[in-house]
C-alpha positions in Angstrom: 0.0 -0.1 0.2 1.5 3.6 -1.2 1.5 6.3 1.7 2.8 9.9 1.3 3.9 10.7 5.0 3.9 14.2 5.5 5.7 16.2 8.5 4.6 19.5 10.4 7.6 21.7 11.4 7.0 24.9 13.2 10.0 26.5 14.5 13.3 25.3 14.3 15.5 27.0 16.4 17.4 26.2 20.0 14.4 26.6 22.3 13.1 24.4 24.8 9.5 24.6 23.7 7.0 21.9 22.4 7.0 23.7 18.7 10.6 23.8 18.3 13.0 21.6 16.7 16.8 21.8 17.3 18.5 23.0 14.5 21.5 20.3 14.8 18.3 17.8 15.5 16.5 19.4 12.7 19.8 18.6 10.1 20.4 15.6 11.7 16.3 14.6 10.6 17.5 15.4 6.7 20.6 13.4 6.8 18.4 10.0 8.4 16.2 10.8 5.4 18.5 11.1 2.9 20.3 7.8 4.4 17.1 6.2 3.9 17.1 7.5 0.5 13.8 9.2 1.2 12.3 11.5 -2.2 11.2 15.1 -0.8 7.8 16.6 -2.0 6.9 19.7 -3.2 3.3 20.7 -2.4 2.1 20.6 -5.9 3.9 17.0 -6.1 0.8 15.6 -3.9 -1.2 16.5 -7.1 0.8 14.7 -9.7 1.1 11.4 -7.8 -2.3 11.2 -6.9 -3.3 11.7 -10.9 -0.3 8.9 -11.2 0.0 6.7 -8.3 2.4 4.3 -10.4 4.7 7.0 -10.2 5.0 7.5 -6.4 8.3 6.6 -5.4 9.3 3.6 -2.6 9.9 6.3 -0.2 9.0 9.8 -0.1 8.1 12.3 2.8 6.4 16.0 2.3 8.1 18.3 5.1 5.6 21.3 5.9 6.5 24.4 7.7 3.7 26.3 10.0 3.5 30.3 10.1 6.7 31.0 8.2 8.5 32.0 11.4 11.5 33.5 11.1 13.8 31.1 12.6 12.8 29.6 9.4 14.4 31.2 6.9 17.3 31.8 9.5 17.6 28.4 10.5 16.0 26.0 8.4 16.4 27.4 4.9 19.8 27.3 4.9 20.0 23.7 5.8 17.4 22.6 3.7 19.5 24.3 0.9 23.0 22.6 1.6 21.2 19.2 1.0 19.1 20.8 -2.2 15.9 19.0 -0.6 12.7 20.3 -0.6 9.3 21.2 1.5 6.5 23.1 1.8 5.8 26.7 3.2 2.1 27.7 4.7 1.9 31.6 5.0 -0.2 33.4 6.7 -0.4 36.4 4.6 -1.5 39.0 6.6 1.6 38.6 8.7 4.2 38.5 6.3 2.2 41.9 5.3 3.2 43.5 8.7 6.3 42.2 9.0 7.3 44.0 5.6 6.3 47.5 6.6 9.6 47.9 9.4 12.8 46.5 10.3 13.4 44.6 13.3 16.1 42.8 14.6 15.4 38.6 14.6 14.1 38.3 18.2 13.5 34.4 19.2 10.4 33.7 21.2 8.3 31.4 23.3 6.2 30.1 20.7 3.5 31.2 23.5 4.3 34.3 23.1 4.6 34.9 19.0 1.2 36.0 18.6 1.5 38.7 21.2 5.0 39.8 19.0 3.0 40.0 16.1 0.4 42.6 17.4 3.3 44.6 18.5 5.9 43.9 15.4 5.2 41.1 13.4 9.1 41.6 12.1 10.6 40.7 15.2 9.3 37.0 14.2 7.7 36.7 10.7 9.3 36.7 7.5 9.4 39.4 5.4 7.9 38.9 1.5 11.7 39.1 0.0 12.5 36.2 2.7 9.8 34.5 1.0 10.7 35.1 -2.4 14.4 33.8 -1.2 13.1 30.8 0.0 10.9 30.0 -3.4 13.9 27.7 -4.8 13.5 25.3 -1.7 9.8 25.8 -0.9 6.7 25.5 -2.4 4.1 27.7 -0.8 0.7 27.0 0.2 -1.7 29.2 2.5 -3.0 29.0 6.2 -5.4 32.0 5.9 -4.8 35.6 5.4 -5.4 36.1 9.3 -5.0 33.0 11.2 -8.5 34.2 12.4 -6.2 36.4 14.3 -6.1 39.5 13.7 -4.7 43.4 15.0 -6.1 44.9 11.5 -9.3 43.6 10.9 -11.6 40.6 11.2 -12.9 38.8 8.1 -15.7 36.5 7.0 -13.5 32.9 6.4 -14.8 33.3 3.0 -13.1 36.6 2.1 -10.5 35.7 4.2 -9.2 32.8 2.1 -9.8 34.4 -0.7 -7.3 37.5 0.1 -4.6 35.0 1.2 -5.0 33.2 -2.0 -4.9 36.6 -4.6 -1.9 38.6 -2.3 0.1 35.3 -2.9 -0.5 35.3 -6.5 0.2 39.2 -6.6 3.7 38.8 -4.2 5.0 35.5 -5.7 3.7 34.8 -8.6 2.1 31.5 -7.8 -1.6 30.3 -7.9 -1.4 28.3 -4.9 -4.2 25.3 -4.7 -3.1 24.3 -1.1 -4.5 25.3 2.3 -3.6 24.3 5.6 -6.6 24.9 8.0 -5.2 27.1 11.1 -5.0 25.2 14.3 -5.8 22.3 12.1 -9.8 23.5 13.0 -12.2 23.4 10.0 -15.9 21.8 9.1 -17.4 20.7 5.7 -18.9 24.4 5.2 -15.3 25.9 5.5 -14.1 23.2 2.9 -16.9 23.6 0.1 -16.0 27.2 0.4 -12.2 26.8 0.4 -12.8 24.7 -3.0 -15.4 27.1 -4.6 -12.1 29.5 -4.3 -10.4 27.4 -5.6 -8.0 25.3 -2.9 -7.6 21.5 -4.2 -5.5 20.0 -1.2 -6.5 20.7 2.4 -3.6 19.8 5.4 -5.2 19.3 8.9 -3.2 18.8 12.4 -5.0 15.0 12.7 -2.0 12.5 12.4 -1.8 9.2 10.6 -1.7 8.0 7.4 -2.0 9.3 3.6 -2.9 6.3 1.0 -2.2 7.3 -2.4 -5.9 6.6 -3.0 -7.7 8.7 -0.8 -8.9 12.1 -1.5 -7.6 15.2 -0.7 -9.8 16.8 1.9 -7.9 16.1 4.8 -4.2 15.2 4.7 -2.7 13.8 8.0 0.1 15.2 8.9 2.5 14.3 11.9 3.7 16.9 14.4 7.1 16.7 14.4 9.3 16.0 18.1 12.6 17.1 18.9 14.1 13.6 18.3 15.6 11.3 16.0 14.0 8.2 17.6 10.6 10.0 17.3 11.4 10.5 13.4 12.4 6.9 12.7 8.6 5.5 14.3 7.1 8.3 12.7 8.4 7.2 9.1 7.8 3.5 9.8 4.1 4.4 10.9 3.1 6.3 8.0 5.3 5.7 5.1 5.2 2.6 2.4 8.6 2.1 4.0 6.9 0.0 7.0 6.5 -3.1 4.8 10.1 -3.7 5.1 11.6 -5.1 8.4 12.0 -3.2 11.4 15.7 -3.7 11.7 16.3 -2.6 8.3 14.3 1.0 8.7 15.9 1.7 12.2 19.8 1.1 11.4 
């Protein structure tokens, strides 16, 4: 049975919180996946392999990153570029708009305090548009809505929020994204129908589990990554086609 494992990273930095993976540990994750000959996917590869399941590599993985936090540019991007691997980056477009209005030093901030920092000075913790443009050689781009339904500017109905995010990504980056990650993984069937009418085709949740190639794209599952190589090995064994191999081979 062919499956597509999707990993979800939030922060790559040396900070002790449950949303962070240490820089050194992140590089160990990459090296392990390369050693095991996993093919790294872009977001649009999901659509391509769903249309042609026979082309799906025996071992593949999609690395996704939520929020375009500044540590992704500072820490994750250089490592991924060094090893020349692909991934997907989900943008909260209002946050990038705000971060692009001024300048500030990067301030590593506990995740629980990041939203308050966005209200005060988004640039301290969020990438600007120029940084995201630069990262397009590695990252494919998806939406995580315009406001995350958390805004210091305006409160938008969901359909306007989803439409505006898609429009801004097209204007700023020149791409028509079809990918949407739900904020905190929360959605309902009405929101799903609305997003489809706007042009989104692939939807990402925070539910953990297996993504079978024959399943639809309405609720792809993602594993929230832990700061552990042992965790990664277990997750890849549990969610990929490679789990049909002997455990001894997977965990070498």
